[in-house]
C-alpha positions in Angstrom: 44.3 104.3 207.8 44.4 105.0 204.0 42.1 107.7 202.5 40.3 105.1 200.3 38.8 103.6 203.4 35.0 103.1 203.5 33.2 105.3 206.3 29.5 104.6 207.1 27.8 107.6 208.8 24.7 106.8 210.9 22.7 110.0 211.2 19.2 111.1 212.2 18.5 112.8 209.0 20.0 114.1 205.8 19.3 117.0 203.7 18.1 117.5 200.1 17.6 120.5 198.0 13.8 120.6 198.8 14.1 119.5 202.4 17.2 121.3 204.0 17.4 119.4 207.2 20.7 118.5 209.1 22.7 120.6 206.5 25.6 120.4 209.1 25.7 116.6 208.7 26.1 116.9 205.0 28.8 119.4 205.3 31.0 117.0 207.3 30.3 114.1 205.1 31.0 116.1 201.9 34.3 117.5 203.3 35.4 114.1 204.3 34.5 112.7 200.9 36.5 115.3 199.2 39.5 114.1 201.2 39.3 110.9 199.2 37.4 108.6 201.7 34.5 106.5 200.4 31.4 107.8 202.3 27.9 105.9 202.8 25.1 107.4 204.9 22.2 105.6 206.7 19.5 108.2 207.6 16.2 106.6 208.5 13.1 108.2 207.3 9.7 108.1 209.3 7.0 106.1 207.5 4.6 107.5 210.0 5.2 111.0 209.0 4.9 110.2 205.4 1.4 108.6 206.0 -0.1 110.9 208.6 1.6 114.2 207.9 1.7 113.9 204.3 5.5 114.2 204.2 7.0 113.3 200.9 8.9 110.0 200.9 12.4 109.6 199.8 14.1 106.7 197.9 15.4 103.8 199.9 18.7 104.4 198.2 20.2 107.5 196.3 23.4 108.9 195.4 24.3 112.5 196.6 26.5 114.2 194.0 29.3 116.3 195.6 31.5 117.3 192.8 33.2 115.7 189.7 33.9 112.0 190.5 32.7 112.3 194.1 29.4 110.7 195.1 28.1 109.7 198.6 25.7 106.7 198.8 22.6 107.6 200.9 20.6 104.8 202.4 17.0 105.7 203.8 15.2 102.8 205.3 11.7 103.4 206.3 10.7 103.2 209.9 7.4 103.3 211.7 7.7 105.8 214.5 5.6 106.4 217.5 6.8 109.8 219.0 7.9 109.1 222.7 5.8 105.9 223.4 7.6 103.3 225.5 7.1 99.8 226.2 8.8 98.0 229.3 11.2 101.0 229.5 12.2 100.9 225.8 11.5 103.7 223.4 9.5 101.9 220.6 10.6 104.5 217.9 14.4 104.3 218.9 14.2 100.4 218.9 12.5 100.1 215.5 15.0 102.7 214.0 18.0 100.8 215.5 16.8 97.5 213.9 16.2 99.2 210.6 19.7 100.6 210.6 21.4 97.3 211.4 19.4 95.5 208.7 20.4 98.3 206.3 24.0 98.1 207.1 24.1 94.4 206.2 23.2 95.3 202.6 26.1 97.8 202.1 28.8 96.2 199.9 31.7 96.2 200.4 31.4 96.3 204.1 32.5 99.6 205.6 35.6 99.7 207.6 34.6 102.5 210.1 31.4 103.6 211.7 30.6 107.4 212.5 27.5 107.9 214.6 26.1 111.4 214.7 24.7 112.1 218.2 25.0 109.7 221.1 21.8 107.7 220.2 23.2 107.1 216.6 26.4 106.1 218.4 24.6 103.3 220.4 23.4 101.6 217.1 27.0 102.1 215.7 28.4 100.4 218.7 26.2 97.4 218.4 27.1 97.0 214.7 30.7 97.4 215.5 30.5 94.6 217.9 29.1 92.3 215.2 31.6 93.3 212.5 34.5 94.1 214.6 35.2 97.6 213.0 36.1 100.8 214.9 33.3 103.2 215.7 33.3 107.1 216.6 30.6 109.2 217.9 30.0 112.9 217.2 28.1 114.6 220.0 26.7 118.1 219.3 23.2 117.8 221.1 22.0 120.9 222.8 21.1 118.4 225.6 22.1 114.7 225.3 18.9 112.5 225.4 20.2 109.1 224.8 19.1 107.9 228.2 15.5 108.6 227.2 15.8 106.3 224.2 17.7 103.2 225.4 18.1 101.4 228.8 21.2 102.1 230.5 22.3 98.5 230.1 22.0 98.8 226.4 24.0 102.1 226.3 26.8 100.7 228.5 27.0 97.5 226.4 27.1 99.3 223.1 29.5 102.1 224.1 31.9 99.7 226.0 34.5 99.5 223.1 33.9 103.1 221.7 37.1 104.2 219.7 36.6 107.9 220.2 34.1 110.8 220.4 34.2 114.2 218.7 32.6 116.8 220.9 31.5 120.2 219.5 32.1 122.0 222.7 33.5 121.6 226.2 29.9 121.7 227.4 29.3 118.5 225.3 32.4 116.9 226.6 31.6 117.7 230.2 28.0 116.3 229.8 29.4 113.2 228.1 31.6 112.6 231.0 28.7 113.1 233.7 26.7 110.6 231.8 29.5 108.2 231.7 29.3 107.7 227.9 33.0 107.9 227.3 36.3 108.5 229.2 38.0 111.8 228.8 41.0 110.2 227.2 38.8 109.0 224.2 37.2 112.4 223.7 38.3 115.6 221.8 36.6 119.1 221.2 36.3 120.1 217.7 33.7 122.9 217.2 31.2 123.0 214.2 32.3 124.8 211.1 30.9 126.7 208.1 31.3 126.2 204.3 33.2 129.3 203.1 31.9 128.9 199.7 28.4 129.6 200.8 28.9 131.9 203.8 31.1 134.9 203.2 31.0 138.7 203.2 29.0 140.3 200.5 28.2 143.9 199.5 25.4 144.7 201.8 24.0 147.6 199.6 23.7 145.2 196.6 22.2 142.4 198.6 19.6 144.8 200.2 18.8 146.1 196.7 18.4 142.6 195.5 16.0 141.7 198.4 14.1 144.8 198.4 15.4 146.1 201.7 16.0 149.7 202.4 19.7 150.8 202.2 19.5 152.9 205.5 17.5 150.5 207.7 19.2 149.0 210.9 18.5 145.2 210.4 18.8 142.4 213.1 18.6 138.9 212.0 17.8 135.6 213.8 18.1 132.0 212.5 16.8 128.8 214.3 13.7 127.0 215.2 10.8 129.3 216.3 10.6 127.9 219.7 11.2 128.6 223.4 14.7 127.2 223.6 16.1 129.3 220.6 14.3 132.5 222.0 12.4 133.9 219.0 9.7 135.5 221.1 12.2 136.9 223.5 13.9 138.6 220.5 10.5 139.7 219.3 9.8 141.3 222.8 13.2 142.9 222.7 12.7 144.5 219.3 9.6 146.4 220.7 12.3 148.2 222.8 14.5 149.2 219.8 13.5 152.3 217.8 13.8 152.3 214.1 15.0 148.9 213.6 13.9 146.0 211.4 14.2 142.2 211.9 14.6 139.1 209.7 13.6 135.8 211.3 14.9 132.7 209.4 13.3 129.4 210.4 10.0 127.8 211.3 8.4 126.3 214.3 5.3 126.5 216.7 5.9 130.3 217.6 5.4 133.0 215.2 6.6 136.6 215.9 4.5 139.3 214.6 5.1 143.1 214.2 5.5 145.9 211.7 9.3 145.8 212.1 9.5 142.4 210.4 11.1 142.3 207.1 10.9 138.5 206.6 9.9 135.5 208.7 10.0 131.9 207.4 12.1 129.1 205.9 15.0 129.7 203.4 17.1 127.1 201.5 20.5 127.0 202.8 21.8 128.5 199.7 19.5 131.7 200.3 20.6 132.2 204.0 24.0 134.0 203.3 22.2 136.6 201.4 19.8 137.6 204.3 22.6 137.5 206.8 24.8 139.9 204.6 21.7 142.1 204.5 21.8 142.4 208.3 23.7 144.6 210.7 23.7 142.2 213.8 22.8 138.5 214.5 20.9 137.8 217.7 20.3 134.4 219.1 19.0 134.4 222.7 19.2 130.6 222.9 19.0 128.5 226.1 20.9 125.6 225.1 23.3 124.5 222.3 25.9 122.2 221.4 27.8 124.5 219.2 25.5 126.9 217.1 26.2 126.6 213.3 24.0 129.6 212.9 26.3 131.9 215.0 29.4 130.7 212.9 27.5 131.2 209.7 26.5 134.9 210.8 30.2 135.5 211.8 31.5 134.3 208.4 29.1 137.0 206.9 30.8 139.6 209.1 28.1 140.1 211.7 28.5 141.1 215.3 26.8 138.5 217.5 24.5 138.8 220.6 24.0 135.5 222.3 24.0 133.6 225.4 26.5 134.0 228.1 26.4 130.3 228.8 29.4 127.9 228.2 28.3 126.5 225.1 29.3 129.6 223.3 32.7 129.8 224.9 34.6 127.9 221.9 33.1 130.3 219.2 32.7 133.7 220.7 34.9 136.4 222.0 34.4 139.8 223.5 35.8 141.4 220.3 33.0 140.0 218.1 30.0 139.5 220.6 28.0 140.8 223.4 27.1 137.7 225.7 23.8 138.2 227.7 21.4 136.3 229.8 19.2 134.9 227.2 16.0 135.1 229.4 16.6 138.9 230.1 14.6 140.6 227.3 15.8 144.0 228.6 19.5 143.0 228.3 18.9 141.8 224.7 17.3 144.9 223.9 20.2 146.9 225.5 22.7 145.0 223.5 20.9 145.6 220.2 20.6 149.4 221.0 24.4 149.5 221.9 25.4 148.0 218.5 22.7 150.0 216.6 23.9 153.4 218.1 27.7 152.8 217.8 28.8 152.5 214.2 32.5 152.3 215.3 31.8 149.5 217.6 29.6 147.7 215.0 32.4 148.0 212.4 35.2 146.7 214.7 33.0 143.8 215.8 32.1 143.0 212.2 36.0 142.9 211.4 36.7 140.8 214.3 33.9 138.3 213.5 35.4 137.8 210.0 38.7 137.2 211.4 37.6 135.0 214.0 35.5 132.9 211.7 38.4 131.8 209.5 39.6 128.8 211.5 36.1 127.3 211.6 36.0 126.3 208.0 34.6 122.9 207.1 37.7 121.7 205.5 39.8 122.3 208.7 37.1 120.6 210.8 37.2 117.6 208.5 41.0 117.5 208.6 41.0 117.6 212.5 38.2 114.9 212.7 40.0 112.5 210.5 43.5 113.3 212.0 41.9 112.2 215.4 40.2 109.2 214.0 43.5 108.1 212.2 45.6 108.5 215.2 43.3 106.5 217.4 43.3 103.6 215.0 46.9 103.8 214.3 47.6 103.5 218.1 45.1 100.6 218.3 47.0 98.8 215.4 50.4 99.2 217.2 49.3 97.4 220.3 
């Protein structure tokens, strides 16, 4: 497959400067576009949210500027969504979204030669389009829990995925879950973990960053990044912080739960461009999460040289080692506090873990990931063409 081939990405959402959602999707698209591929994106937007939640609507079509001479065409058809409402066993929102994507795909000229569905539910839609236009399709799975069976009848899933070309899994955990759900066979899957943009996430001078942000130079600072919800563990970290003396904490994110306390330096959303500074102002990154595909937040913190405290579950196996992390039971608040105190009270350990995190993060650069993804895709297509 030559690099001027046209790839269409079907994704749940796509970020803008004012709405930094699904930045990890954009990272992959940008990196593949920079390799010379023509890239289009279909990212449906909820008309219901625009009306009832007063969320700003986006253009139906716009172009995302990547760098000189490189643009990504972004199509955002509007869809009426109804949360989890189902009719005759079919999720209405998923059905309407699928129809909108299929209609939108018809309008893309010239017709894309390859489909890439992000998450399995987008992959089902990609599979149906693939059957009509006779083009290969791939699925990227990175869900914390694969929920495609809650959106489509099993018959629809089996039909759509029958001729899948390949699946890119961000962790062995995602691969194993996909196998259990019989979404693809093992010979069609590969594990390629998530990645970071080294131009945005890198080691900075901590003293200068703290001075810029107004933080004290001698404070011990813990950072957290993710949704403020039960799964990510924001309140478990908040409870653990009450057991750590003379420490401060930064909470990056938003959600239904809101930590409170005198130890909080910051709690709220940041643009993706601001995140790196707040991570670099920290001494350790803590994410007591219960479920992940492969945590982008952990990789971004490692690239900033932070020791990591996170779950001992298998979704972290591909990205964490004992040299750069302390793995804990994410439900054990005492264990979280003990790990924070261990790193806080041992400067030598903290520095060694920081060095290891920086070294270990190097292979997880987005350019490397894009190259591995496209090598996998090209090899699959080349083998199919040889038959």
